[in-house]
C-alpha positions as protocol buffer text, in pm:
chain_id: "A"
residue {
  index: 1
  type: MET
  ca { x: 2445 y: -1196 z: 970 }
}
residue {
  index: 2
  type: ASN
  ca { x: 2366 y: -1001 z: 656 }
}
residue {
  index: 3
  type: THR
  ca { x: 2285 y: -635 z: 733 }
}
residue {
  index: 4
  type: PHE
  ca { x: 1941 y: -662 z: 574 }
}
residue {
  index: 5
  type: GLU
  ca { x: 1855 y: -1022 z: 658 }
}
residue {
  index: 6
  type: ASN
  ca { x: 1581 y: -931 z: 906 }
}
residue {
  index: 7
  type: LEU
  ca { x: 1431 y: -674 z: 673 }
}
residue {
  index: 8
  type: LYS
  ca { x: 1425 y: -923 z: 384 }
}
residue {
  index: 9
  type: GLU
  ca { x: 1275 y: -1191 z: 606 }
}
residue {
  index: 10
  type: ALA
  ca { x: 998 y: -954 z: 716 }
}
residue {
  index: 11
  type: ALA
  ca { x: 922 y: -844 z: 360 }
}
residue {
  index: 12
  type: TRP
  ca { x: 911 y: -1207 z: 247 }
}
residue {
  index: 13
  type: LYS
  ca { x: 676 y: -1297 z: 533 }
}
residue {
  index: 14
  type: TRP
  ca { x: 431 y: -1017 z: 457 }
}
residue {
  index: 15
  type: ASN
  ca { x: 438 y: -1078 z: 82 }
}
residue {
  index: 16
  type: ILE
  ca { x: 340 y: -1438 z: 159 }
}
residue {
  index: 17
  type: GLU
  ca { x: 60 y: -1305 z: 381 }
}
residue {
  index: 18
  type: LEU
  ca { x: -46 y: -1084 z: 90 }
}
residue {
  index: 19
  type: SER
  ca { x: -68 y: -1391 z: -134 }
}
residue {
  index: 20
  type: LYS
  ca { x: -281 y: -1568 z: 129 }
}
residue {
  index: 21
  type: SER
  ca { x: -520 y: -1273 z: 151 }
}
residue {
  index: 22
  type: GLY
  ca { x: -682 y: -1350 z: -184 }
}
residue {
  index: 23
  type: LEU
  ca { x: -603 y: -1002 z: -315 }
}
residue {
  index: 24
  type: VAL
  ca { x: -338 y: -1116 z: -564 }
}
residue {
  index: 25
  type: VAL
  ca { x: -303 y: -1392 z: -823 }
}
residue {
  index: 26
  type: TYR
  ca { x: 6 y: -1532 z: -995 }
}
residue {
  index: 27
  type: THR
  ca { x: 273 y: -1258 z: -979 }
}
residue {
  index: 28
  type: PHE
  ca { x: 38 y: -961 z: -938 }
}
residue {
  index: 29
  type: GLY
  ca { x: 92 y: -708 z: -659 }
}
residue {
  index: 30
  type: ASN
  ca { x: 373 y: -628 z: -419 }
}
residue {
  index: 31
  type: LEU
  ca { x: 448 y: -527 z: -62 }
}
residue {
  index: 32
  type: SER
  ca { x: 746 y: -330 z: 64 }
}
residue {
  index: 33
  type: ILE
  ca { x: 883 y: -247 z: 409 }
}
residue {
  index: 34
  type: PHE
  ca { x: 1088 y: 66 z: 476 }
}
residue {
  index: 35
  type: ASN
  ca { x: 1381 y: 84 z: 718 }
}
residue {
  index: 36
  type: ARG
  ca { x: 1393 y: 452 z: 813 }
}
residue {
  index: 37
  type: LYS
  ca { x: 1725 y: 427 z: 995 }
}
residue {
  index: 38
  type: ASN
  ca { x: 1907 y: 307 z: 682 }
}
residue {
  index: 39
  type: LYS
  ca { x: 1670 y: 481 z: 436 }
}
residue {
  index: 40
  type: VAL
  ca { x: 1620 y: 164 z: 233 }
}
residue {
  index: 41
  type: PHE
  ca { x: 1322 y: -57 z: 166 }
}
residue {
  index: 42
  type: ALA
  ca { x: 1272 y: -426 z: 92 }
}
residue {
  index: 43
  type: ILE
  ca { x: 1040 y: -513 z: -194 }
}
residue {
  index: 44
  type: LYS
  ca { x: 923 y: -819 z: -384 }
}
residue {
  index: 45
  type: PRO
  ca { x: 1119 y: -895 z: -702 }
}
residue {
  index: 46
  type: SER
  ca { x: 940 y: -845 z: -1033 }
}
residue {
  index: 47
  type: GLY
  ca { x: 754 y: -1138 z: -1187 }
}
residue {
  index: 48
  type: VAL
  ca { x: 841 y: -1396 z: -922 }
}
residue {
  index: 49
  type: PRO
  ca { x: 546 y: -1620 z: -822 }
}
residue {
  index: 50
  type: TYR
  ca { x: 460 y: -1604 z: -453 }
}
residue {
  index: 51
  type: GLU
  ca { x: 472 y: -1982 z: -416 }
}
residue {
  index: 52
  type: SER
  ca { x: 839 y: -1988 z: -515 }
}
residue {
  index: 53
  type: LEU
  ca { x: 940 y: -1664 z: -339 }
}
residue {
  index: 54
  type: LYS
  ca { x: 1223 y: -1699 z: -85 }
}
residue {
  index: 55
  type: PRO
  ca { x: 1360 y: -1445 z: 168 }
}
residue {
  index: 56
  type: GLU
  ca { x: 1685 y: -1420 z: -26 }
}
residue {
  index: 57
  type: ASP
  ca { x: 1489 y: -1316 z: -337 }
}
residue {
  index: 58
  type: ILE
  ca { x: 1372 y: -994 z: -172 }
}
residue {
  index: 59
  type: VAL
  ca { x: 1546 y: -685 z: -311 }
}
residue {
  index: 60
  type: ILE
  ca { x: 1680 y: -396 z: -102 }
}
residue {
  index: 61
  type: VAL
  ca { x: 1646 y: -56 z: -268 }
}
residue {
  index: 62
  type: ASP
  ca { x: 1732 y: 298 z: -158 }
}
residue {
  index: 63
  type: LEU
  ca { x: 1517 y: 608 z: -203 }
}
residue {
  index: 64
  type: ASN
  ca { x: 1696 y: 686 z: -530 }
}
residue {
  index: 65
  type: ASN
  ca { x: 1574 y: 349 z: -661 }
}
residue {
  index: 66
  type: MET
  ca { x: 1923 y: 200 z: -663 }
}
residue {
  index: 67
  type: VAL
  ca { x: 1949 y: -169 z: -578 }
}
residue {
  index: 68
  type: ILE
  ca { x: 2157 y: -201 z: -261 }
}
residue {
  index: 69
  type: GLU
  ca { x: 2129 y: -577 z: -229 }
}
residue {
  index: 70
  type: GLY
  ca { x: 1974 y: -853 z: -437 }
}
residue {
  index: 71
  type: SER
  ca { x: 2040 y: -1032 z: -763 }
}
residue {
  index: 72
  type: LEU
  ca { x: 1685 y: -1003 z: -898 }
}
residue {
  index: 73
  type: ARG
  ca { x: 1512 y: -706 z: -1056 }
}
residue {
  index: 74
  type: PRO
  ca { x: 1284 y: -529 z: -805 }
}
residue {
  index: 75
  type: SER
  ca { x: 912 y: -484 z: -863 }
}
residue {
  index: 76
  type: SER
  ca { x: 818 y: -268 z: -1159 }
}
residue {
  index: 77
  type: ASP
  ca { x: 629 y: -51 z: -906 }
}
residue {
  index: 78
  type: THR
  ca { x: 943 y: 23 z: -704 }
}
residue {
  index: 79
  type: LYS
  ca { x: 959 y: 391 z: -803 }
}
residue {
  index: 80
  type: THR
  ca { x: 599 y: 441 z: -690 }
}
residue {
  index: 81
  type: HIS
  ca { x: 684 y: 294 z: -349 }
}
residue {
  index: 82
  type: SER
  ca { x: 991 y: 517 z: -315 }
}
residue {
  index: 83
  type: VAL
  ca { x: 785 y: 830 z: -393 }
}
residue {
  index: 84
  type: LEU
  ca { x: 545 y: 742 z: -112 }
}
residue {
  index: 85
  type: TYR
  ca { x: 829 y: 685 z: 134 }
}
residue {
  index: 86
  type: ARG
  ca { x: 985 y: 1019 z: 40 }
}
residue {
  index: 87
  type: TYR
  ca { x: 666 y: 1222 z: 71 }
}
residue {
  index: 88
  type: PHE
  ca { x: 482 y: 1039 z: 352 }
}
residue {
  index: 89
  type: PRO
  ca { x: 745 y: 1055 z: 629 }
}
residue {
  index: 90
  type: GLU
  ca { x: 569 y: 838 z: 888 }
}
residue {
  index: 91
  type: ILE
  ca { x: 484 y: 531 z: 681 }
}
residue {
  index: 92
  type: CYS
  ca { x: 689 y: 211 z: 686 }
}
residue {
  index: 93
  type: SER
  ca { x: 504 y: -19 z: 445 }
}
residue {
  index: 94
  type: VAL
  ca { x: 327 y: 7 z: 109 }
}
residue {
  index: 95
  type: VAL
  ca { x: 100 y: -250 z: -57 }
}
residue {
  index: 96
  type: HIS
  ca { x: -18 y: -260 z: -417 }
}
residue {
  index: 97
  type: THR
  ca { x: -269 y: -512 z: -550 }
}
residue {
  index: 98
  type: HIS
  ca { x: -492 y: -570 z: -850 }
}
residue {
  index: 99
  type: SER
  ca { x: -788 y: -683 z: -639 }
}
residue {
  index: 100
  type: THR
  ca { x: -1108 y: -715 z: -842 }
}
residue {
  index: 101
  type: TYR
  ca { x: -1349 y: -459 z: -699 }
}
residue {
  index: 102
  type: ALA
  ca { x: -1089 y: -194 z: -619 }
}
residue {
  index: 103
  type: VAL
  ca { x: -952 y: -220 z: -973 }
}
residue {
  index: 104
  type: ALA
  ca { x: -1304 y: -193 z: -1115 }
}
residue {
  index: 105
  type: TRP
  ca { x: -1351 y: 142 z: -938 }
}
residue {
  index: 106
  type: ALA
  ca { x: -1004 y: 253 z: -1047 }
}
residue {
  index: 107
  type: GLN
  ca { x: -1081 y: 164 z: -1408 }
}
residue {
  index: 108
  type: ALA
  ca { x: -1404 y: 363 z: -1380 }
}
residue {
  index: 109
  type: MET
  ca { x: -1180 y: 647 z: -1252 }
}
residue {
  index: 110
  type: MET
  ca { x: -1418 y: 706 z: -962 }
}
residue {
  index: 111
  type: PRO
  ca { x: -1369 y: 747 z: -588 }
}
residue {
  index: 112
  type: ILE
  ca { x: -1551 y: 491 z: -375 }
}
residue {
  index: 113
  type: PRO
  ca { x: -1844 y: 671 z: -208 }
}
residue {
  index: 114
  type: ILE
  ca { x: -1891 y: 651 z: 167 }
}
residue {
  index: 115
  type: TYR
  ca { x: -2235 y: 491 z: 174 }
}
residue {
  index: 116
  type: GLY
  ca { x: -2245 y: 330 z: 516 }
}
residue {
  index: 117
  type: THR
  ca { x: -2103 y: 290 z: 862 }
}
residue {
  index: 118
  type: THR
  ca { x: -1871 y: 3 z: 765 }
}
residue {
  index: 119
  type: HIS
  ca { x: -1683 y: 253 z: 548 }
}
residue {
  index: 120
  type: ALA
  ca { x: -1700 y: 525 z: 815 }
}
residue {
  index: 121
  type: ASP
  ca { x: -1547 y: 289 z: 1072 }
}
residue {
  index: 122
  type: HIS
  ca { x: -1225 y: 305 z: 871 }
}
residue {
  index: 123
  type: LEU
  ca { x: -1210 y: 650 z: 713 }
}
residue {
  index: 124
  type: ALA
  ca { x: -1416 y: 966 z: 715 }
}
residue {
  index: 125
  type: GLU
  ca { x: -1426 y: 1031 z: 341 }
}
residue {
  index: 126
  type: ASP
  ca { x: -1473 y: 865 z: 6 }
}
residue {
  index: 127
  type: ILE
  ca { x: -1177 y: 648 z: -91 }
}
residue {
  index: 128
  type: PRO
  ca { x: -1002 y: 889 z: -329 }
}
residue {
  index: 129
  type: CYS
  ca { x: -905 y: 821 z: -688 }
}
residue {
  index: 130
  type: THR
  ca { x: -621 y: 1003 z: -861 }
}
residue {
  index: 131
  type: ASP
  ca { x: -654 y: 1204 z: -1177 }
}
residue {
  index: 132
  type: GLY
  ca { x: -577 y: 1023 z: -1499 }
}
residue {
  index: 133
  type: MET
  ca { x: -234 y: 1063 z: -1656 }
}
residue {
  index: 134
  type: ASP
  ca { x: -169 y: 1252 z: -1976 }
}
residue {
  index: 135
  type: ASP
  ca { x: 43 y: 1105 z: -2256 }
}
residue {
  index: 136
  type: ALA
  ca { x: 357 y: 1287 z: -2146 }
}
residue {
  index: 137
  type: MET
  ca { x: 338 y: 1132 z: -1799 }
}
residue {
  index: 138
  type: ILE
  ca { x: 276 y: 785 z: -1938 }
}
residue {
  index: 139
  type: GLN
  ca { x: 558 y: 809 z: -2190 }
}
residue {
  index: 140
  type: GLY
  ca { x: 795 y: 960 z: -1935 }
}
residue {
  index: 141
  type: ASP
  ca { x: 891 y: 813 z: -1598 }
}
residue {
  index: 142
  type: TYR
  ca { x: 562 y: 627 z: -1562 }
}
residue {
  index: 143
  type: GLU
  ca { x: 606 y: 465 z: -1221 }
}
residue {
  index: 144
  type: GLU
  ca { x: 746 y: 787 z: -1071 }
}
residue {
  index: 145
  type: GLN
  ca { x: 450 y: 978 z: -1212 }
}
residue {
  index: 146
  type: THR
  ca { x: 214 y: 720 z: -1063 }
}
residue {
  index: 147
  type: GLY
  ca { x: 354 y: 807 z: -722 }
}
residue {
  index: 148
  type: MET
  ca { x: 331 y: 1178 z: -790 }
}
residue {
  index: 149
  type: GLN
  ca { x: -36 y: 1142 z: -887 }
}
residue {
  index: 150
  type: ILE
  ca { x: -94 y: 991 z: -543 }
}
residue {
  index: 151
  type: ILE
  ca { x: 94 y: 1275 z: -374 }
}
residue {
  index: 152
  type: LYS
  ca { x: -109 y: 1529 z: -571 }
}
residue {
  index: 153
  type: ALA
  ca { x: -432 y: 1367 z: -446 }
}
residue {
  index: 154
  type: PHE
  ca { x: -311 y: 1419 z: -87 }
}
residue {
  index: 155
  type: LYS
  ca { x: -237 y: 1789 z: -122 }
}
residue {
  index: 156
  type: ASN
  ca { x: -542 y: 1869 z: 90 }
}
residue {
  index: 157
  type: ARG
  ca { x: -592 y: 1547 z: 286 }
}
residue {
  index: 158
  type: SER
  ca { x: -404 y: 1352 z: 550 }
}
residue {
  index: 159
  type: TYR
  ca { x: -211 y: 1042 z: 445 }
}
residue {
  index: 160
  type: LYS
  ca { x: -229 y: 930 z: 810 }
}
residue {
  index: 161
  type: GLU
  ca { x: -609 y: 940 z: 825 }
}
residue {
  index: 162
  type: THR
  ca { x: -671 y: 805 z: 474 }
}
residue {
  index: 163
  type: GLU
  ca { x: -422 y: 525 z: 419 }
}
residue {
  index: 164
  type: MET
  ca { x: -550 y: 414 z: 80 }
}
residue {
  index: 165
  type: ILE
  ca { x: -613 y: 536 z: -272 }
}
residue {
  index: 166
  type: LEU
  ca { x: -709 y: 421 z: -620 }
}
residue {
  index: 167
  type: VAL
  ca { x: -477 y: 511 z: -905 }
}
residue {
  index: 168
  type: ALA
  ca { x: -700 y: 592 z: -1203 }
}
residue {
  index: 169
  type: SER
  ca { x: -708 y: 316 z: -1466 }
}
residue {
  index: 170
  type: HIS
  ca { x: -460 y: 114 z: -1260 }
}
residue {
  index: 171
  type: GLY
  ca { x: -547 y: -6 z: -912 }
}
residue {
  index: 172
  type: PRO
  ca { x: -521 y: 38 z: -535 }
}
residue {
  index: 173
  type: PHE
  ca { x: -229 y: 136 z: -313 }
}
residue {
  index: 174
  type: THR
  ca { x: -237 y: 129 z: 66 }
}
residue {
  index: 175
  type: TRP
  ca { x: 20 y: 212 z: 333 }
}
residue {
  index: 176
  type: SER
  ca { x: 72 y: 244 z: 706 }
}
residue {
  index: 177
  type: ASN
  ca { x: 338 y: 244 z: 978 }
}
residue {
  index: 178
  type: THR
  ca { x: 350 y: -139 z: 985 }
}
residue {
  index: 179
  type: PRO
  ca { x: 318 y: -403 z: 711 }
}
residue {
  index: 180
  type: GLU
  ca { x: 38 y: -568 z: 907 }
}
residue {
  index: 181
  type: LYS
  ca { x: -172 y: -249 z: 900 }
}
residue {
  index: 182
  type: ALA
  ca { x: -84 y: -174 z: 537 }
}
residue {
  index: 183
  type: LEU
  ca { x: -206 y: -520 z: 436 }
}
residue {
  index: 184
  type: TYR
  ca { x: -513 y: -482 z: 656 }
}
residue {
  index: 185
  type: ASN
  ca { x: -589 y: -159 z: 470 }
}
residue {
  index: 186
  type: SER
  ca { x: -572 y: -342 z: 136 }
}
residue {
  index: 187
  type: VAL
  ca { x: -816 y: -606 z: 258 }
}
residue {
  index: 188
  type: ILE
  ca { x: -1053 y: -339 z: 390 }
}
residue {
  index: 189
  type: LEU
  ca { x: -1026 y: -135 z: 70 }
}
residue {
  index: 190
  type: GLU
  ca { x: -1132 y: -435 z: -138 }
}
residue {
  index: 191
  type: LYS
  ca { x: -1421 y: -507 z: 100 }
}
residue {
  index: 192
  type: LEU
  ca { x: -1544 y: -148 z: 88 }
}
residue {
  index: 193
  type: ALA
  ca { x: -1511 y: -143 z: -292 }
}
residue {
  index: 194
  type: LYS
  ca { x: -1725 y: -457 z: -316 }
}
residue {
  index: 195
  type: ILE
  ca { x: -1991 y: -329 z: -76 }
}
residue {
  index: 196
  type: ALA
  ca { x: -2015 y: 4 z: -261 }
}
residue {
  index: 197
  type: ALA
  ca { x: -2043 y: -170 z: -599 }
}
residue {
  index: 198
  type: PHE
  ca { x: -2336 y: -381 z: -475 }
}
residue {
  index: 199
  type: THR
  ca { x: -2495 y: -77 z: -312 }
}
residue {
  index: 200
  type: GLN
  ca { x: -2496 y: 108 z: -644 }
}
residue {
  index: 201
  type: LEU
  ca { x: -2626 y: -201 z: -821 }
}
residue {
  index: 202
  type: ILE
  ca { x: -2916 y: -239 z: -579 }
}
residue {
  index: 203
  type: ASN
  ca { x: -2999 y: 131 z: -571 }
}
residue {
  index: 204
  type: PRO
  ca { x: -2810 y: 366 z: -806 }
}
residue {
  index: 205
  type: THR
  ca { x: -2957 y: 666 z: -625 }
}
residue {
  index: 206
  type: THR
  ca { x: -2830 y: 568 z: -279 }
}
residue {
  index: 207
  type: PRO
  ca { x: -2729 y: 888 z: -97 }
}
residue {
  index: 208
  type: ARG
  ca { x: -2392 y: 940 z: 63 }
}
residue {
  index: 209
  type: LEU
  ca { x: -2388 y: 867 z: 437 }
}
residue {
  index: 210
  type: SER
  ca { x: -2483 y: 1165 z: 651 }
}
residue {
  index: 211
  type: GLN
  ca { x: -2195 y: 1365 z: 793 }
}
residue {
  index: 212
  type: THR
  ca { x: -2333 y: 1304 z: 1144 }
}
residue {
  index: 213
  type: LEU
  ca { x: -2307 y: 927 z: 1105 }
}
residue {
  index: 214
  type: ILE
  ca { x: -1967 y: 955 z: 940 }
}
residue {
  index: 215
  type: ALA
  ca { x: -1836 y: 1157 z: 1232 }
}
residue {
  index: 216
  type: LYS
  ca { x: -1993 y: 929 z: 1491 }
}
residue {
  index: 217
  type: HIS
  ca { x: -1851 y: 605 z: 1353 }
}
residue {
  index: 218
  type: TYR
  ca { x: -1509 y: 741 z: 1265 }
}
residue {
  index: 219
  type: GLN
  ca { x: -1459 y: 924 z: 1594 }
}
residue {
  index: 220
  type: ARG
  ca { x: -1575 y: 639 z: 1816 }
}
residue {
  index: 221
  type: LYS
  ca { x: -1297 y: 427 z: 1666 }
}
residue {
  index: 222
  type: HIS
  ca { x: -1025 y: 682 z: 1585 }
}
residue {
  index: 223
  type: GLY
  ca { x: -1103 y: 1002 z: 1775 }
}
residue {
  index: 224
  type: LYS
  ca { x: -945 y: 1136 z: 2095 }
}
residue {
  index: 225
  type: SER
  ca { x: -1232 y: 992 z: 2298 }
}
residue {
  index: 226
  type: ALA
  ca { x: -1258 y: 665 z: 2103 }
}
residue {
  index: 227
  type: TYR
  ca { x: -1436 y: 386 z: 2286 }
}
residue {
  index: 228
  type: TYR
  ca { x: -1421 y: 103 z: 2032 }
}
residue {
  index: 229
  type: GLY
  ca { x: -1220 y: -203 z: 2139 }
}
residue {
  index: 230
  type: GLN
  ca { x: -1009 y: -250 z: 2450 }
}
residue {
  index: 231
  type: LYS
  ca { x: -746 y: -24 z: 2599 }
}
residue {
  index: 232
  type: LYS
  ca { x: -404 y: -185 z: 2625 }
}
residue {
  index: 233
  type: ASP
  ca { x: -365 y: -69 z: 2982 }
}
residue {
  index: 234
  type: ALA
  ca { x: -716 y: -162 z: 3088 }
}
residue {
  index: 235
  type: GLN
  ca { x: -734 y: -337 z: 3423 }
}
residue {
  index: 236
  type: THR
  ca { x: -966 y: -630 z: 3483 }
}
residue {
  index: 237
  type: LYS
  ca { x: -1247 y: -517 z: 3707 }
}
residue {
  index: 238
  type: LYS
  ca { x: -1308 y: -731 z: 4009 }
}
């Protein structure tokens, strides 16, 4: 068996799930999965339509952006993914899309305000947006700088509590410790972006959600004493 066969199969599977999510069209977007033991990640090849993508097309890349296995060119966003894996030590998957509402906020270069409890169920702050890039960054190592703009935005926030961001003028990136959760985060990000856009359209003066409600909804789902959902070790009461 090829050393990276399972990793490539998993990356193929979750890229297909990404295409089914409705967040990507044609060849837009990409999903990668990181193998921490071998310090390599599997990523979608550049410009290959999802409907023709095969497991053997997936490219294996190391953290220096060198292709370890694969005959196709990796995603043009590969360097951004590798930056996130280097700086966020507990993540194992990254997703990038060009989903409509998230991109609209990114193009407006605005964070997505936390207006309601749906947002607070998932994170306790506005969805951040990076600073814009200057000409030197754009003309230099653009994809690497894209990653560094994300890292800069997390200087004073937790990448484990806020697993999503908008890159100014570009689009959304999400991540987590599994590809399933990273993709889930992309779906949720698009949903929150859409809800916030309609909220502003209906009432441009809508206030930000109160800190009390933010704390209540976030903590009941993610806090130490969370009571949302079912415990895995819960016993059926007789």
